[in-house]
KEFI-899634 format. One record per residue (C-alpha): residue in one letter; z, x, y. Coordinates in nm, 2 decimals, padded with zeros to 4 digits. Example, Ala and Ser with C-alpha at 12.3 -4.5 7.8 and 13.67 -1.06 7.14 Angstrom:
   res       c3       c1       c2
     A    00.78    01.23   -00.45
     S    00.71    01.37   -00.11
END
This chain:
   res       c3       c1       c2
     M    00.00    00.00    00.00
     V   -00.10    00.13    00.34
     L    00.14    00.06    00.63
     V   -00.02    00.02    00.97
     P    00.21    00.04    01.27
     H    00.18   -00.24    01.53
     V    00.32   -00.23    01.89
     S    00.47   -00.54    02.04
     V    00.54   -00.58    02.41
     G    00.77   -00.81    02.60
     I    00.66   -01.11    02.80
     P    00.64   -00.92    03.14
     Q    00.42   -00.65    02.98
     Q    00.20   -00.92    02.82
     L    00.14   -01.08    03.16
     A    00.05   -00.75    03.31
     L   -00.20   -00.67    03.03
     T   -00.35   -01.02    03.06
     K   -00.42   -00.96    03.43
     I   -00.60   -00.64    03.34
     L   -00.81   -00.83    03.09
     D   -00.89   -01.11    03.35
     K   -01.01   -00.85    03.60
     N   -01.23   -00.68    03.34
     V   -01.13   -00.34    03.48
     E   -01.20   -00.02    03.29
     I   -00.89    00.17    03.20
     L   -00.89    00.55    03.24
     L   -00.77    00.74    02.94
     P   -00.70    01.11    03.03
     F   -00.58    01.34    02.75
     R   -00.61    01.70    02.64
     S   -00.82    01.80    02.34
     W   -00.77    02.11    02.12
     E   -01.07    02.29    01.99
     L   -01.06    02.59    01.75
     V   -01.33    02.85    01.75
     E   -01.33    03.12    01.48
     F   -01.48    03.47    01.46
     P   -01.49    03.52    01.08
     S   -01.51    03.90    01.07
     L   -01.47    04.13    01.37
     S   -01.66    04.46    01.38
     Q   -01.46    04.77    01.32
     T   -01.45    04.91    01.68
     T   -01.20    04.93    01.96
     R   -01.39    04.73    02.22
     H   -01.50    04.37    02.16
     T   -01.69    04.11    02.36
     W   -01.68    03.76    02.21
     P   -01.92    03.49    02.37
     V   -01.71    03.19    02.26
     K   -01.90    02.90    02.39
     T   -02.07    02.72    02.69
     T   -01.90    02.40    02.81
     T   -01.96    02.14    03.08
     K   -01.75    02.11    03.39
     L   -01.57    01.81    03.22
     E   -01.45    02.03    02.94
     T   -01.35    02.34    03.13
     P   -01.08    02.53    02.94
     R   -00.73    02.50    03.09
     H   -00.55    02.71    02.83
     V   -00.68    02.97    02.58
     V   -00.48    03.09    02.28
     V   -00.61    03.39    02.08
     A   -00.47    03.53    01.75
     F   -00.58    03.77    01.48
     Q   -00.53    03.78    01.10
     I   -00.61    04.07    00.88
     N   -00.74    04.01    00.52
     R   -00.59    03.66    00.49
     K   -00.89    03.43    00.50
     N   -00.95    03.25    00.17
     K   -00.66    03.43    00.02
     V   -00.44    03.17   -00.16
     T   -00.14    03.40   -00.18
     S   -00.15    03.50    00.19
     N    00.07    03.35    00.45
     M   -00.16    03.19    00.70
     S    00.12    03.10    00.94
     T    00.17    03.46    01.05
     F   -00.06    03.68    01.26
     D   -00.13    04.05    01.33
     N   -00.13    04.24    01.66
     C   -00.42    04.47    01.56
     N   -00.29    04.72    01.80
     L   -00.41    04.52    02.09
     T   -00.40    04.70    02.43
     N   -00.58    04.46    02.66
     I   -00.74    04.11    02.66
     R   -00.90    03.89    02.92
     V   -01.10    03.56    02.93
     F   -01.40    03.51    03.15
     L   -01.51    03.16    03.27
     N   -01.84    03.25    03.42
     S   -01.75    03.55    03.65
     E   -01.38    03.45    03.69
     R   -01.14    03.66    03.50
     Y   -00.80    03.55    03.35
     P   -00.56    03.73    03.38
     Y   -00.69    03.92    03.68
     N   -00.49    04.24    03.60
     D   -00.50    04.46    03.29
     L   -00.21    04.41    03.05
     F   -00.15    04.77    02.93
     I   -00.01    04.67    02.59
     D    00.12    04.92    02.34
     F    00.28    04.76    02.03
     K    00.36    05.09    01.87
     D    00.57    05.19    02.17
     N    00.71    04.83    02.21
     K    00.53    04.77    02.54
     Y    00.43    04.41    02.51
     A    00.67    04.24    02.76
     T    00.38    04.10    02.96
     L    00.21    03.95    02.66
     Y    00.55    03.80    02.55
     E    00.60    03.65    02.89
     M    00.25    03.49    02.88
     F    00.34    03.35    02.54
     S    00.68    03.22    02.67
     N    00.52    03.05    02.97
     F    00.30    02.82    02.76
     R    00.58    02.57    02.70
     H    00.63    02.52    03.08
     S    00.27    02.54    03.18
     Y    00.14    02.30    02.91
     Y    00.43    02.07    02.82
     E    00.61    02.10    03.15
     I    00.94    02.18    02.98
     G    01.16    02.48    02.98
     N    00.98    02.81    02.89
     E    01.23    02.92    02.63
     P    01.01    03.07    02.35
     I    01.05    02.98    01.99
     F    01.04    03.34    01.88
     T    01.24    03.64    01.99
     P    01.05    03.95    02.11
     K    01.10    04.11    01.77
     E    00.97    03.80    01.59
     F    00.68    03.77    01.83
     K    00.57    04.13    01.75
     S    00.61    04.10    01.37
     I    00.49    03.75    01.29
     S    00.33    03.58    01.59
     P    00.17    03.82    01.84
     I   -00.03    03.53    02.00
     T   -00.20    03.57    02.33
     H   -00.18    03.27    02.57
     I   -00.40    03.28    02.88
     D   -00.35    03.02    03.15
     C   -00.68    02.92    03.31
     S   -00.55    02.60    03.47
     R   -00.58    02.73    03.83
     Q   -00.96    02.74    03.88
     K   -01.19    02.77    04.18
     E   -01.41    02.48    04.27
     T   -01.72    02.68    04.18
     I   -01.61    02.68    03.81
     Q   -01.55    02.30    03.81
     S   -01.89    02.22    03.96
     G   -02.12    02.32    03.67
     S   -02.15    02.45    03.32
     V   -01.90    02.72    03.22
     V   -01.98    03.02    03.00
     M   -01.67    03.14    02.83
     R   -01.63    03.48    02.67
     I   -01.33    03.70    02.56
     E   -01.31    04.07    02.60
     F   -01.04    04.28    02.44
     E   -00.95    04.64    02.34
     T   -00.74    04.79    02.07
     S   -00.60    05.14    02.04
     E   -00.75    05.17    01.69
     N   -01.05    05.03    01.52
     I   -01.01    04.67    01.40
     P   -00.94    04.67    01.03
     N   -01.19    04.53    00.78
     D   -01.18    04.16    00.71
     T   -01.01    04.07    01.04
     T   -01.06    03.72    01.17
     A   -01.01    03.61    01.53
     Y   -00.91    03.26    01.63
     C   -00.95    03.10    01.97
     L   -00.78    02.77    02.05
     I   -00.92    02.61    02.36
     L   -00.73    02.33    02.54
     H   -00.95    02.11    02.75
     D   -00.88    01.82    02.99
     R   -01.08    01.51    02.87
     L   -01.13    01.18    03.04
     F   -01.25    00.85    02.89
     R   -01.30    00.50    03.01
     Y   -01.20    00.20    02.80
     N   -01.32   -00.16    02.86
     P   -01.07   -00.40    02.71
     L   -01.32   -00.69    02.69
     T   -01.61   -00.51    02.53
     K   -01.39   -00.25    02.36
     I   -01.64    00.01    02.46
     V   -01.50    00.37    02.51
     R   -01.71    00.62    02.70
     Q   -01.66    00.97    02.82
     V   -01.66    01.02    03.19
END
C-alpha cells in the first residue's frame, strides 16, 4: 500500500486560496535546483582547466561545490562518502570572465595550510541556508574525509546576468593528479517557474 500525504488548510486559508483561483493569477514558484557534473578521469598533471557547461542567465550558478575522489568510482567496497584533497593548491571558478574567488588560495595540505578553504566550506551554511556557519566537520576531519571546495558566486555583476554564461573551473595541485581520479562539481542554480491554478500549467520563466 502506498501512502500519499495530503495537506489540509483552515477556513481562512481556504478563502485566500479561493480568491487566487477566482483572479486566475499565476503563482511564482522560486526555488533552487542542484545539478551534478562529473569529470570521470582527470589527466595526470598539476594544472587543469575544466569547461563545465554553458548556462542561460536564468540558470546562473550561485554556489559551486567541487570535490575529488581517487580510485573509488564503480568500486563496491570503496567509501563513496569520503573525498580526497589531491594536494590541491589553488582553485577558481570563472563565469565568463568573472573569477571566483578573486584571490589565489595558497593551499598546502601537507603543511596544514588550508584555513581559507575550510573557511569557505564553513560559510556555506550561512550563505545558502542563512543559518549559523558552524561547520559539521572539524578542521582535521575536513582534511582527512571531506576536503570539499565551496565557492560562493551569488554576488554577480549585471553583465553576467544579462546573457548566457560559460562556466569553467581551473585548479592546480602540488603533485600530478593520481590515476583514476574523478572530479565532481555540484552547481546550485536559482530557478523560477509560474503555475496557473486553473489550467494547472507550469512553465519556466
